[in-house]
C-alpha positions in Angstrom: 108.4 45.0 96.1 108.1 43.2 99.4 104.7 43.1 101.0 104.0 43.1 104.8 102.3 39.9 106.0 99.3 41.8 107.2 98.7 43.0 103.6 97.5 39.5 102.8 94.6 39.6 105.2 91.1 39.9 103.6 90.2 43.5 102.8 86.9 43.0 104.7 88.9 42.2 107.9 91.5 44.9 107.9 89.1 47.8 108.9 87.5 45.9 111.8 88.3 46.4 115.5 88.8 43.2 117.5 86.0 42.2 119.8 87.1 41.9 123.4 85.7 42.8 126.9 87.8 44.9 129.3 90.4 42.7 131.1 91.2 45.1 134.0 91.1 43.2 137.2 88.7 44.3 139.9 87.6 42.9 143.3 84.0 43.0 142.1 83.8 42.0 138.4 80.3 42.6 137.1 81.0 43.2 133.5 81.0 39.8 131.7 77.5 38.4 132.5 78.9 35.4 134.2 77.1 33.1 136.6 77.0 34.3 140.2 77.8 30.8 141.4 80.1 28.0 140.4 79.3 24.3 139.7 78.8 22.5 143.1 82.1 21.1 144.6 80.6 17.6 144.9 79.9 17.5 141.2 83.4 18.7 140.4 84.9 15.9 142.5 82.7 13.3 140.8 83.7 14.6 137.4 87.4 14.9 138.3 87.5 11.1 139.0 86.0 10.4 135.6 88.5 12.8 133.9 91.4 10.9 135.5 90.0 7.6 134.2 89.8 8.9 130.6 92.4 7.9 127.9 93.6 11.4 127.0 95.6 10.1 124.0 92.5 9.3 121.9 90.5 11.7 119.7 87.0 12.5 121.0 85.3 10.8 118.0 81.9 10.1 119.5 81.8 12.5 122.5 80.2 15.4 120.6 77.6 13.1 119.2 76.6 11.9 122.6 76.4 15.5 123.9 74.2 16.4 120.9 72.0 13.5 121.7 71.6 14.5 125.3 70.7 18.1 124.2 68.2 16.8 121.7 66.6 14.6 124.3 66.3 17.5 126.8 64.9 19.7 124.1 62.5 17.2 122.5 64.3 17.4 119.2 65.9 15.1 116.5 69.6 14.7 117.3 70.3 15.3 113.6 69.2 18.9 114.2 71.7 19.6 116.9 75.3 20.8 116.5 77.7 21.4 119.3 80.7 23.7 119.4 83.1 25.8 121.4 80.5 28.2 122.7 77.6 29.4 120.7 79.9 32.0 119.1 81.8 29.3 117.2 78.5 28.0 115.8 77.3 31.4 114.9 80.6 31.8 113.0 80.0 28.4 111.3 76.5 29.4 110.1 77.9 32.7 108.7 80.9 31.0 107.1 78.7 28.4 105.4 75.8 30.6 104.3 76.9 34.2 103.9 78.7 35.3 100.7 80.2 38.8 99.9 77.4 41.3 99.3 74.7 39.3 101.1 72.6 41.3 103.6 72.5 40.3 107.3 69.9 42.0 109.4 70.6 42.7 113.1 68.9 44.7 115.9 70.7 47.8 117.0 72.1 47.9 119.5 73.0 44.2 119.9 76.0 41.9 120.6 78.9 43.4 118.7 80.1 40.0 117.4 77.1 39.6 115.1 78.0 42.6 112.9 81.8 42.0 113.2 81.7 38.4 112.0 79.2 39.3 109.2 81.3 42.2 107.9 84.5 40.0 108.0 82.8 37.9 105.4 82.0 40.8 103.2 78.3 41.0 104.2 76.2 44.2 104.2 75.0 44.6 107.8 71.5 46.1 108.0 70.7 47.5 111.5 67.1 47.8 112.7 66.7 50.1 115.7 65.4 48.6 118.9 64.6 51.9 120.5 61.1 53.4 119.7 59.9 56.9 120.1 59.2 56.5 123.8 62.8 55.7 124.5 62.1 52.1 125.3 63.6 49.1 123.7 61.5 46.6 121.8 61.7 44.3 118.7 59.8 45.9 115.8 58.7 42.8 114.0 57.3 44.6 110.9 60.5 46.7 110.6 62.6 43.5 110.8 60.4 41.9 108.1 60.8 44.8 105.8 64.6 44.9 106.3 64.8 41.2 105.6 63.5 41.4 102.1 66.3 40.0 99.9 68.5 39.3 103.0 70.4 36.0 103.7 70.0 36.1 107.4 68.2 37.9 110.3 70.3 37.6 113.5 68.9 38.5 116.8 69.6 38.0 120.5 66.7 37.3 122.9 67.2 38.4 125.6 69.2 41.0 123.7 72.7 42.0 124.8 73.2 44.8 126.0 69.6 45.9 126.5 68.0 42.8 128.0 65.0 43.1 125.6 63.1 39.9 125.0 61.2 38.7 121.9 57.9 37.2 122.8 57.0 33.6 121.7 54.3 35.1 119.5 56.6 37.6 117.9 59.3 35.0 117.3 56.7 32.8 115.6 55.4 35.7 113.4 58.9 36.7 112.5 59.9 33.2 111.5 56.8 32.9 109.4 57.1 36.2 107.6 60.8 36.4 106.7 61.9 34.4 103.7 65.5 34.1 104.8 67.3 32.3 107.7 66.3 33.6 111.2 69.0 33.1 113.8 68.1 33.7 117.5 70.8 33.7 120.1 69.1 32.4 123.3 72.2 32.7 125.6 70.2 34.3 128.4 66.9 32.4 127.9 67.0 30.7 131.3 66.6 34.0 133.1 63.2 34.7 131.6 61.9 31.1 131.0 62.2 31.5 127.2 62.1 28.5 125.0 61.8 28.8 121.2 62.6 25.2 120.5 58.9 24.2 119.9 59.0 26.6 116.9 61.6 24.6 115.0 59.2 22.0 113.7 57.0 24.6 112.1 59.7 27.0 110.9 62.6 25.1 109.1 64.5 28.3 108.5 64.8 29.1 112.2 68.1 28.6 113.9 68.7 28.8 117.7 71.9 29.2 119.5 72.4 28.2 123.2 75.4 28.3 125.6 76.7 26.6 128.7 78.3 29.9 129.8 75.5 31.6 131.6 72.8 29.8 133.6 74.8 26.5 133.4 77.8 28.3 135.1 80.4 26.9 132.7 81.8 29.9 130.9 85.3 28.4 131.1 84.1 25.2 129.5 83.5 26.9 126.1 80.5 24.8 125.1 77.4 25.7 123.1 74.9 24.3 120.7 72.9 25.1 117.6 69.4 23.8 117.1 68.2 23.9 113.5 66.6 21.8 110.7 68.5 18.5 110.2 69.0 19.3 106.5 70.8 22.6 107.4 72.9 20.9 110.1 73.9 18.2 107.5 75.3 21.0 105.3 77.1 22.8 108.1 78.7 19.6 109.3 80.6 19.5 105.9 82.7 22.5 107.0 82.7 22.1 110.8 86.1 21.3 112.2 86.4 17.7 113.3 86.7 16.8 117.0 85.9 20.5 117.8 84.9 19.7 121.4 87.3 18.0 123.8 86.3 14.9 125.6 86.5 16.6 129.0 84.2 19.4 127.8 81.6 16.9 126.5 81.8 14.9 129.8 81.2 18.0 131.9 78.5 19.4 129.6 76.6 16.2 129.7 76.7 16.1 133.5 75.3 19.7 133.6 72.4 18.9 131.3 71.5 16.0 133.6 71.0 18.4 136.5 68.4 20.9 135.4 67.6 21.7 139.1 70.9 23.5 139.3 70.0 25.8 136.5 66.5 26.5 137.9 68.0 27.4 141.3 70.6 29.6 139.8 68.2 31.4 137.5 65.8 32.0 140.4 68.5 33.6 142.4 69.5 35.8 139.5 65.9 36.9 138.8 65.4 37.8 142.5 68.6 39.8 142.6 67.8 41.5 139.3 64.5 42.8 140.7 66.3 44.0 143.9 69.0 45.8 142.0 66.5 47.3 139.6 64.5 48.8 142.5 67.7 50.1 144.1 68.9 51.7 140.9 65.5 53.4 140.4 65.7 54.8 143.9 69.0 56.4 142.8 67.3 58.1 139.9 68.5 55.7 137.2 66.4 54.8 134.1 66.4 51.0 134.4 65.3 49.1 131.3 63.3 45.9 131.6 65.6 42.9 131.3 65.1 39.2 130.8 68.8 38.4 131.1 71.3 38.2 134.0 72.2 41.9 133.6 70.6 45.3 133.7 71.1 48.2 131.3 70.6 51.6 133.0 71.0 55.2 132.0 71.6 58.3 134.2 72.0 62.0 133.7 73.9 62.9 136.8 77.4 62.2 135.3 78.9 61.2 131.9 78.9 57.4 131.6 82.7 57.2 131.1 83.2 59.2 134.3 80.8 57.1 136.4 82.3 53.9 135.0 85.8 55.0 136.0 84.7 56.2 139.4 83.1 52.8 140.1 86.3 51.0 139.0 88.3 53.1 141.4 86.1 51.8 144.1 86.8 48.2 143.0 83.7 47.6 141.0 83.9 46.8 137.2 80.8 47.0 135.1 80.4 47.3 131.3 80.6 50.7 129.7 78.4 50.5 126.6 78.1 54.2 126.0 80.1 54.1 122.8 77.1 52.4 121.0 74.8 54.8 119.1 71.9 55.9 121.2 73.5 54.6 124.5 75.6 57.6 125.3 74.6 57.6 129.0 74.2 53.8 129.4 76.0 51.3 131.5 75.4 47.6 131.9 75.8 45.7 135.2 75.8 41.9 135.5 73.8 40.3 138.2 76.3 38.7 140.6 76.1 37.1 144.0 74.3 39.2 146.6 77.5 40.4 148.2 78.9 41.6 144.9 75.6 43.3 144.1 75.7 45.0 147.4 79.2 46.3 146.8 78.1 47.7 143.4 75.1 49.5 145.0 77.2 50.8 147.8 79.7 52.3 145.2 76.8 53.8 143.2 75.3 55.4 146.3 78.7 56.8 147.3 79.2 58.3 143.9 75.8 59.7 143.3 74.4 60.7 146.6 75.6 63.9 148.4 
């Protein structure tokens, strides 16, 4: 009997739904947590000249190593403890692929970035969610609950700041968690620049800690697809065995190294985001929204005036696209808005006022 080609896909993959943000175009896109500003034109011109001078016919044999060395230097780490990849998501997938076997437990916070659970389940792992929301209705990391859930687990995987809630894990709680769990602890620091978070100093004291970082947010290079993993050199050595060769292009490495060398651009951009985040939070509260504290470049808010799906659609009709997260358990009335440039934020607030005020 002839079998359909899709019948050969792993049984753990077939039930999953593909991850993907909405792709509907909108004049004001505030749904992907992108940077509100681009890389400066003068830096683009400088890099364009270097790209033209490159020999594009050769493999990027040493480019990734040079980028990893620059990241290590900027973070005060051993270069042997740095892996680079096509965005932090590729490196997260690499860690799971190399370490997680069918039946292993992977602990996550709930709600959190959907890709954590999706990739773990694709490998046949048992995903153990630990609720972020406490009895007061606020979001926080419950360290003791995470420690209990991690008993016998292979990996605890968290985002700080967490997407979509914006919840941050304190340095003290991160240290306590790394000390108390006996498995790997992965922390996705994609949004760390918007709350001055830096868990890299913990790596020397906690060898099972793994950090993920990206160039897609505060470094304003989402189209570059570059990220890094910071971990114990011994773990990185094992992961290199199954990492694809030449996984980052020479142009990507060139641009990423130039961005690392200009931390002042990140500081300026992060300062703008934090100021706009505060302004938008105040304005949303004035509209009666329940605005959750955020350490990221987005805000999660809840409202009771209208169903989340309805308000999301109404904003889109006004040209503003934000993220509808109301399908997640416990977030039935929640929406998430990225912090954009001031003009885009003003357009969002104007659309909100037009929809909610009589």
